[in-house]
N, C-alpha and C positions, 0 to 999 in steps of 0.2 A: 533925571536921566535913568533910563532902563536899558541895559544891554543883555545879550543872551549868548549862550553856547548851545548849539543844536547838533550834537553828534549822532551818527548812525551806529548802533551797537553790532558792528559786524567784524570786530577784531579788537585787539588791545590798542589803546590810545597811544599815538606816537608823538614825537617832538613837534611836528608841524601843527597837528591839531591842538596839542595842549598849549602851544604859544598862542593860538587863536583865543582859547579859553582864557588865558592869562591876560591878554590885552584887553579883552572884554571886561574881565574882573577889575583890572586896574583902572580902566576908563570910568566904570560905574563908581568905584570907591573913591576916585579923585574928585568926583562931584557929589559925594555923600548920596549916590543913587542906589539902584538895586540891580543885582545880577541874577538872571533867570537861567535855569537849565531845563531844556526840552529835549526829549529822546525821540528822534526821527526814525521810528522802527516800522515804517510801512512796508519795507521790503522784508516780508515774512520768511522767505526762504533763507536769507543770509543773517537776519537779525537773531541774536541769541540772548537769553536772559543773563548767562554767564558773563557775557561782554558788557552788558548793561550794568551789572553789579560791580564788575572790575573798573569800568571807567568812573563810576561814582566813588569808589574806594581811592582810585588814583587821584582824582580831583581833591578829595578831602585830604589825602596824604600831603599833597602840595600846598595845602592851606586855601584852596579855592572853593570855599563853601558858597552855596547858593542861597539867596534870600527867597527865591520862589522856584518851585519845581517839585520833583518827586522827593518824598520824605521831608518836604518843608512847607511853608505856609504859601498862600496864594489863592486868589478866587477866580483865576482865569483858566483853570484846568478843565479836563485832564491834561497832563503834561507829557503823556506818551501818545504819539500820533496814532498808534494802533487803537487807541480808544476814542478817537475823534471822527470816526467815519460818518456819523450823523451830521457833524458840522460841515464836512466837505460836501456831502450829498446836497445839503441846503443851497450851498453856493453854486454847485454845478447847475442845479435846477434854475437858479436865478439867472445865470448867464445864458441859459438856453432860452429862457423866457424872454430875455432881452434881445435874442437873436445874435448874441455875441459868442456863441459856441455852438458846434455842430458835430454830429457823428462822422467818423472817417472809417471807411471799410478797406482802405488800401492795405495790401499785404506787405510784409517786410521785403519781399522780393521786388515788388513794384516800386516801393520807395527806394530800394537800392539802386535800381536801373535808372530811376529819375535823377538821383543825385549824381550818378556817373555822367549822364547826359549833360547836366548843368555844369559839371566841372570841365568837361571836354569843350564846352562852349565858352569857357572863361567867366562863368557867372558863379557867384557864391551858391552852395547848395542850400535849398530851402524847399519847403513844401509848395508844391505846384498848384495847390487848390483844387485838386481833382474831385473831391467830394463836397466842396464848399457850396456848389449850386444845386445839389440834389434836393428834389421836391419832398415834401412830407410823405407823399405816396411812395416815392422811390425809396426813401429811408425805411418805411415801414415794410416795404416788400423784402428788402435785404435782411431785415431783422427776423421776418418771418421764415426766411431761408436758414436762419441760425448763423449767419456770418458774423464773425467776431468784429468788434469795432472799438475804436478809441474815441475820446472827445477832444476836439481841437478848439482853441481860442482863435476868434476871428480878428486878425491883425488888419488895421487900416492899410489900404494900398498906397496911400500917399502920407506925406509928413514925416516927422521924426520924433524920437523920444530923447529927452535930455534930463540930467540931473547933476547936481553938484556932489562930487566925490570928495570925502573927507581928507583923503590922501592925494588924489590925483587932479583935483579941480574939476572943471565943467566937462562932462561927457555927453556925446550926442551920438545916437544911432538912427540910421534910416530905417523906416518901417519895411521898405522893399527888401532889405537885406535880412530881415528876420523871418518873415513867413509865418503862416499859421501853426501854432506850436501845440503839442499834446498836453492837456492838463489832466486827463484821466486815462489810465492804461486800459488795455482790453480786459484785464482781470478785474477792473473796477476800482483799482487802487489809485490814489492821486499821484501825479508827477511831483518831482522835487519842486519845480517852479511854483506850483499851485499850493501845496500844503505848506511849504515854508513861508511863502508870502502871506497866506491867510492867517497863519498862526501868529506871525509877528505883529500883524495889525490887531488881531482880536486880543492878544495878550499885552498890548500896550508897549511893545518894544519901541524905544525912541531912536536908538543907534545900534547898528550892526557893523562889527569889525569882522571882516572875513577875508580869505585869501583872494589875490588878484585873479585866480582862475575862475572866480565867480563873476568877474565884472560883466561879461556878456549875458549873464542871467538876469541882471538888474533891470534892463529895459522891459523884459517880458513881465517881470514882477510888478514894475511900475504901472504898466498897462493893465494888468489884471486888477490891481488894487483901485485904480481910477474907475474901472468899469463897474467895480462893486461898491464904489463910494467909500472905500475904506482908506485910512491914512497910512502912507507908507513910512518906514522909518528912514532915518539918515544913514547912508552907506559910506563905509570907509574901507577901501580894498587894500590890504596890506601885501607887502612884497612876499614872495615864496622864499623858503629856505632852500639853498642849494649846497652841494658839496664843493670840494676844491676844484673840480673840473667844470663847474657851472651848471651841471645837471641837477634835476631835482633830487633832493636829499633822499638817500636809500640806505639799506643796511651796508652796501659796499663802502659808503663813506663814514661808517661807524655809527650811523643812526640806530637808536634802540627805542623800543617802546618804553613808556614810563614804568611799566611793571618790571622790565628788565633792569632799568636804572635802579629802581628800588631794591630789587634782589641782590644786585651787585654791591650795594652799600652806599649809593649816592645819597647825600643829605638833601631833603626837599628845598631848603632855602638856598642852597647852592645852585640847584638846578633852576630855580625861579629867578635868581639874580642874573644867571647867564641868558635865559630866554628873554628876560625883560629887556635886555640890551641887543637882542638879535633882531634888528630892524627897527629899533627905536633908540634914539640918543638921550642919554642922561648927562647933564652937566657934571654931576657928582659921580665919579668912577669908584667911589668907595662901596664896600659891601653894605647892603641896606635891608632893613626889616621889610615885611610885606606892607606895613603902613607908610614907611618912607617911600618905597617904590610907587605906591598908589599916589602919594602926596605930590611927587614930582613927575608923574606921567602926563604927557601932553599929546593930543592928537597931532599937532603940527610938527611934533618931533618924530613922527613915523616916516620912515624913508621909502623912496619909490624903487631904489635899486634892490636887486636880489640880496638877501641876507645870507652870508656865507658861514656855514657851520664849521667850527674848528674844535676838534676834540680837546686840544690842549687848553683852549679857553674854558671848556667845560670843567676840566680838571683844576684850572686855576681857581674857579669859583667854588669848587668842591673843597679846595684846600682852605679858602677864605671861610667857608662855612664851618669848617673844623675849628679854625682859630677863634671864631666867634660863638661856638657853642659853649654852654656852661658845663662844669665838670660832670654833673650827674647825667645830663643828656649824652655826653660823649662816652661816659662809661656804659650806658645802656646800648649805645650804637655798637661799641667794641664787643659787647657781650653776645651779639647776635651770631657770631661766627663760631662754627665747630669744625674742627678738622681731626679726622681719626679719632673721633670720640673725645678729643680734648677741647675745652673752652678756656677762655681768659680768666674766668672766675675761679677756675681750678689752679691756675698758675700764680696769679698775683694775690698775696695774702690780703685779707680784708682791711688790715690797718694801713696797707701801702697803696690802696687804690687811687685815692686823690693824688698822691705823690707820683704815682706811675702816669696818670693822665697828664699831669703837668710836665713830666720828663719827656714824653714821647709825642705830645700834641703837635709840635712843629714838624714832625717827620712822618706824619700819616697822610695817606690818600684814601685808603679803604680800610675796613675793619680787619682785613687779612694782615695788613701791615702792623696793627696793634698786637695781633696774635704772634706775629713773628718776633716783635720786640719782647713781648712777655716770655716767649720761649727761650730767647737769647739771654735775657737777664735773670730769670728765675729757675732755669733748668741747669743743674750742675753737671752737664753731659761732657764738657771738654771738647764739643764740636763747635767749630768756627767756620765762618765764611772763608772761601779759599784765599782771598787777598789778606784777611786777618791772620790766617794760619801761616802764610808765608812771612809776614812781618814778625810774628812770635818766634819762629824758627831762626830768623835773621838775627833777632835780638839776643838769642842764647839764653840758656838756663840760668847763667849767673846773673843776668840782668833781673830776672824775676825773683831769684832768691834774695837779691839786694832789696827788691821792692817789698817783699814780705818782711824782711828785717826792718825796713823804714817805717812800717806801720806804726811802730812804738813812738815815732817822732812826728806823727801826722797832726796831732792836736785836733783830731776830728774835723780837719779841713783838707780838701784835695790839694789846694795850692801848697800848704805845708808838706803834704805827702810828696807831691811831685818834686818839690825842691830838695827834699831829703833823698829821693831816688836819684835825681840829677847829680848831687854831690857824691853820692856813693858809687855811681857808675861812670861818672865823667861825661854824661850826655846831656844834650839840651835840644830844644826845637823839636823837629819832627822825630829825631832819633830817640827823644825821651817820650813824647806825647803819643806818637802812633802805636808803639808797643803796649802802652798802658791802655789806650782806647781799645785795641784789639782784644787784650786779655779780659778787660772788665766788661765790655759790651758785646764782644763776639763779632763785631763788624768794624770796618774802617769807615765806611760811609753808608748812609741810608740809601736804599734803592728807590729814588723818587724821580718824578718827571722833570723836576726843576732844580738844576745844580745849585741855585743861589741858596736854597734851604736844605738840600739833602746832605747835610753834614753830620747827622746824628745828634743825639741829645748832649748838652754840655756835660762835661765830665764832673764838674762840681755838683750838678743836679743828680747824676747817676750815683755819685759818692753818697749822698744823702739818702737816695732811694734805697740802695742796696744794703747799706750798714756795714760795719767793720768785719763782722764774721763772713759774710757773703763775699765781700771784696777779697779777704784773705783766701778763701777757698778757691776763688777764680784765678788769683795769682799763682797759687800752688798748682793748679791744673795747667796753666800756662808754662810754668817751670818744667813740669813733667813732659809736656809736648815738645818744648825746645830741647829737652835732654834725649828726646827719642822714645819716650814712654807712651 
């Protein structure tokens, strides 16, 4: 099996496109096949090198390395369509020699009027065949006058085109509803129908997974390849991603480019775990590696219904990725953030880094959260979250003075310390633990998207992380605050 991803470098790659790339990557790796990357940059006005480099970087960041394509091996190149003009010219000429393509001199205005008339008559708009019967002499005369022209593929007037879609089953299209379509634009560049189909065949692509919005392109491409005696790939048209209102996914639904997700601090394996389930069903709902996602990927598990994007689900898999990252990877991720010239490496002592990662891992969504926790735990500022400050004032200065005195009976364990404070102050339950949490962590609860885990690090873990001297100082600061200092 050989699959491909063939983006146009006209902007930063977004979630819909990258899910297409992911499904093709998973399908190939599930069958120990090859994944090909081809850059479709024939639109020279909109295609930019910066976007080409960005999409390649983003694919690699997600773990979607290609086996064949730019910067990789393969003997079917070039893999940039802008470098394949000679290939397309050869097949344009072959179709004209066979009488299956002809020049069209119709202007954009004439075509627009024709479409309006067809719609008003209740017929599907298609090319009326105005130039299909021009003689060689008429064609030459128009060329001599310098009239711009396109090249159209001659579609049979009778019959139909059918194929088996990997998601939607048998599909059939009437030739009468298709009409002669443009394969070469007036500027000489190939249309998407043409170059996309030719390259798939010449590059040996066996399976194409693409959005259902391309479904009606397939009969045109089937006809082209049959006319040129080239083998078409098998197609599977996947559902589109939509927002909560059922409309195509856009920025107003929370959609972001891969670059934006990366800059915000999303982990690649979290993004991949979410996208792999967006329109594809896995029996295993647990967090999986790239290899496991590929191993359990099946074309028959691709759904026909629109795939609904939910930002809270993306955040769920982000949190799962944090839980499954190793300590070193997570520390590097935390270290990416800088705020007002301050970084986490400046706040957390080197000998406490692993302990810090262990303490706060469950309470993170983004790197900013780690910086917040580092500032709360290692800055002796006496500044607290509003709800934590209220609890400290309610507990009173005497509570924290008793807590400082109880440190001698702690036996280096939080449980022993809390018991001693409870005995000294006559408190228990929330009256005991909430003031201690507020004083030691600066927070009552972590600010998270999921209340099931947003409870802050365990106090026993914080006890070991901060050490006796730092705990004492924080209790003294709380006593001063409660006393009005």
